C-alpha positions in Angstrom: 53.9 113.1 96.5 54.0 116.5 98.2 55.8 119.4 96.6 58.3 119.5 99.5 59.1 115.8 98.9 59.7 116.5 95.2 62.1 119.3 96.1 63.8 117.2 98.8 64.5 114.3 96.4 65.6 116.6 93.6 68.2 118.2 95.9 69.3 114.8 97.1 69.8 113.5 93.6 71.5 116.6 92.3 73.5 117.9 95.3 73.8 114.9 97.7 72.2 116.9 100.6 69.3 119.0 101.6 68.2 121.0 104.5 64.7 120.8 106.2 64.3 124.2 107.8 62.7 124.4 111.3 61.8 120.8 111.2 62.1 120.5 115.0 59.5 122.2 117.0 60.9 124.3 119.9 59.6 121.9 122.6 61.1 118.9 120.7 64.4 120.7 120.3 64.5 121.5 124.1 63.7 117.9 125.0 66.4 116.4 122.8 68.9 119.1 123.8 68.4 118.2 127.5 69.0 114.5 126.8 72.1 115.1 124.8 73.5 117.7 127.2 72.9 115.2 130.0 75.4 112.9 128.3 77.9 115.6 127.4 78.1 116.8 131.0 79.0 113.3 132.2 81.6 112.9 129.5 83.2 116.2 130.2 83.2 115.6 134.0 84.8 112.2 133.6 87.4 113.2 131.0 91.1 113.2 131.9 91.5 116.1 129.6 89.9 119.1 131.2 86.6 119.8 129.5 86.7 116.8 127.2 88.9 118.1 124.4 87.5 116.2 121.5 84.8 117.5 119.1 82.0 115.0 119.7 80.5 112.3 122.0 80.0 109.0 120.3 77.7 106.1 121.3 75.1 108.5 122.6 72.6 105.8 123.5 74.9 103.9 125.9 72.6 102.9 128.8 75.2 103.9 131.5 74.7 107.5 130.6 71.1 107.3 131.7 71.3 105.2 134.9 69.7 108.1 136.8 67.5 109.4 133.9 66.1 106.4 131.9 63.4 108.7 130.7 65.9 110.7 128.7 67.2 107.5 126.9 63.6 106.7 126.0 63.1 110.2 124.7 66.2 110.0 122.5 65.3 106.6 121.1 61.7 107.6 120.4 62.9 110.7 118.5 65.4 108.8 116.4 62.7 106.5 115.1 60.0 109.2 114.9 58.1 110.0 111.7 59.7 113.4 111.5 63.1 111.7 111.2 62.2 108.7 109.1 60.2 110.8 106.6 63.4 112.6 105.7 64.9 109.2 104.7 62.0 108.3 102.4 63.1 107.7 98.8 66.9 108.0 99.6 67.8 104.3 99.3 68.6 102.6 96.1 66.3 99.9 94.8 66.7 96.7 96.8 68.6 98.2 99.7 65.8 97.7 102.2 64.5 99.7 105.1 66.6 102.3 107.1 68.4 101.4 110.2 70.3 103.5 112.7 74.1 102.7 112.6 75.7 105.3 114.8 74.9 108.4 117.0 77.1 111.4 117.8 76.7 114.7 119.6 78.9 117.5 118.2 80.1 120.2 120.5 82.7 122.9 120.5 86.3 121.8 121.4 87.9 123.2 124.5 91.6 123.3 123.7 92.2 124.3 120.1 90.5 125.2 116.8 90.7 122.7 114.0 89.9 122.4 110.3 89.1 118.8 109.2 90.5 117.3 106.1 88.6 116.7 102.9 87.2 113.2 102.6 84.5 110.8 101.7 83.2 108.8 104.6 84.4 105.2 104.3 87.1 105.9 101.8 90.8 105.8 102.5 93.5 107.1 100.1 93.4 103.8 98.2 89.6 104.1 97.6 89.2 107.8 97.2 88.6 107.8 93.4 84.9 107.4 93.9 83.1 104.1 93.5 80.3 103.8 91.0 77.0 104.5 92.8 75.7 101.0 92.1 78.6 99.4 93.9 78.2 101.0 97.3 75.5 101.1 99.9 73.8 104.3 100.7 74.8 105.9 104.0 73.1 109.0 105.2 73.9 111.4 108.0 71.0 113.3 109.5 72.0 116.3 111.6 69.8 118.2 114.0 71.0 121.6 115.1 70.2 122.9 118.6 72.4 126.0 118.1 73.5 127.8 115.0 75.9 125.5 113.0 77.8 126.4 109.8 80.7 124.1 110.3 80.1 121.6 107.5 81.4 122.2 103.9 80.1 119.9 101.2 81.0 119.6 97.4 77.6 119.4 95.7 77.2 116.5 93.3 80.4 114.8 94.4 78.3 111.9 95.8 77.4 110.7 92.3 80.7 111.0 90.5 84.4 110.1 90.7 86.9 112.5 92.1 88.5 115.2 89.9 92.3 115.3 89.9 92.2 118.2 92.4 89.8 116.3 94.7 91.8 113.2 94.6 94.9 115.1 95.6 93.1 116.8 98.5 91.7 113.5 99.7 94.9 111.5 99.3 97.0 114.1 101.0 94.3 114.7 103.7 94.5 118.4 103.0 93.1 120.7 105.7 93.4 124.0 103.7 90.9 125.7 101.4 91.8 123.6 98.4 88.2 122.7 97.5 86.4 125.7 99.0 85.7 127.2 95.6 83.7 124.0 94.8 82.1 123.5 98.2 79.2 125.2 99.9 79.0 125.8 103.6 75.8 124.5 105.0 74.3 126.9 107.5 71.8 125.6 110.0 69.7 127.5 112.5 68.2 125.9 115.6 65.6 123.4 114.6 67.0 122.9 111.1 67.9 119.4 110.0 70.5 118.6 107.4 70.6 115.3 105.5 73.6 114.3 103.4 75.1 111.4 101.5 78.3 110.5 103.3 80.1 109.6 100.1 80.0 113.2 99.0 83.3 115.1 99.6 83.1 117.1 102.7 84.9 118.4 105.7 84.1 120.1 109.0 85.7 122.9 111.1 85.7 123.1 114.9 85.9 126.4 116.8 86.3 126.9 120.6 84.6 130.3 120.7 81.3 129.2 119.2 78.9 126.9 121.1 78.0 123.9 118.9 75.2 121.5 119.8 74.3 119.2 116.9 72.9 115.7 117.1 74.2 113.5 114.3 72.5 110.2 113.3 74.0 107.8 110.8 71.6 105.6 108.8 72.1 102.7 106.5 69.5 100.7 104.6 68.9 96.9 104.9 71.1 94.5 106.8 74.7 95.4 107.6 75.8 92.4 105.5 73.9 90.1 103.1 72.2 87.2 104.8 73.6 84.0 103.4 72.1 80.5 103.2 73.9 79.3 106.3 72.7 82.2 108.3 69.1 81.5 107.3 69.4 77.8 108.3 70.9 78.7 111.7 68.1 81.2 112.3 65.5 78.6 111.4 67.1 75.9 113.6 67.2 78.4 116.5 63.5 78.7 116.4 62.9 75.0 116.9 
C-alpha cells in the first residue's frame, strides 16, 4: 500500500472525508467542465425561472442532454468509471458490501436569485432517524466531488460519520437549523480547481450557496454492492430468464 493510500484511509476512518489535491489534470478538468457546462446551458435556457434558480443539475447523464454531442456523454461516463475516480473508493466499503456502483450525478453551480445556507443534516436521515445509526447497520454511501472552480461551500463535522449525534447536533438536525450552530465543530472544506473531495454522506454536514461566486463542481454518489439484497426468488427468476 502506498503512503498516500495509508493517509487517505486514515483520514477517511478518523474524519469521514479526505481531499485529493490536484487529482485532475488540467486537460481532464477542461474536458469534464465542457461536458457539464453543456448540460447546464441547456437547463438554464429551458428553465421557466430565468437563469435556472436552483443550485444544481441532477441526472447529469440523461441522454437527451447529449443528442447533438454524444461524444460528451461518452467522455463523462468514461471519467466516472476511470481509475483516477475508482482508486479513491478503494478500501472505503465495509466488509461484505461489494463493489462500488454509481447511484447519482449532480452538477453544482451558483444560484441566480438568492443566497442560501443549507441546514445541518446526515444524508438519508430525517428527524426520526437523526440520532445516528451504528456503522454496522447502514450501507456506506460516498460522495466524490470534483472542483472545476474554487469551492469552499461544504462544511463537515469530522468524525460524526462514526458516532451518534450529540445533544446539540440532534437539535440542529431535528430543527433543520441553518445558522452557525455547529460551525465551532465543523470544518470548511476548501477545494481548488482539480481537487477532489470524498466524504461519507452519513457525516453531519451542510452547504452554502452564493450568487456572487462561480461554482462548478461535479458530484458523484457511489454505493457498494446491489441496491437491495438479492433474494432466492430473484435468483430463480434470473436463472429462468436465461433459458
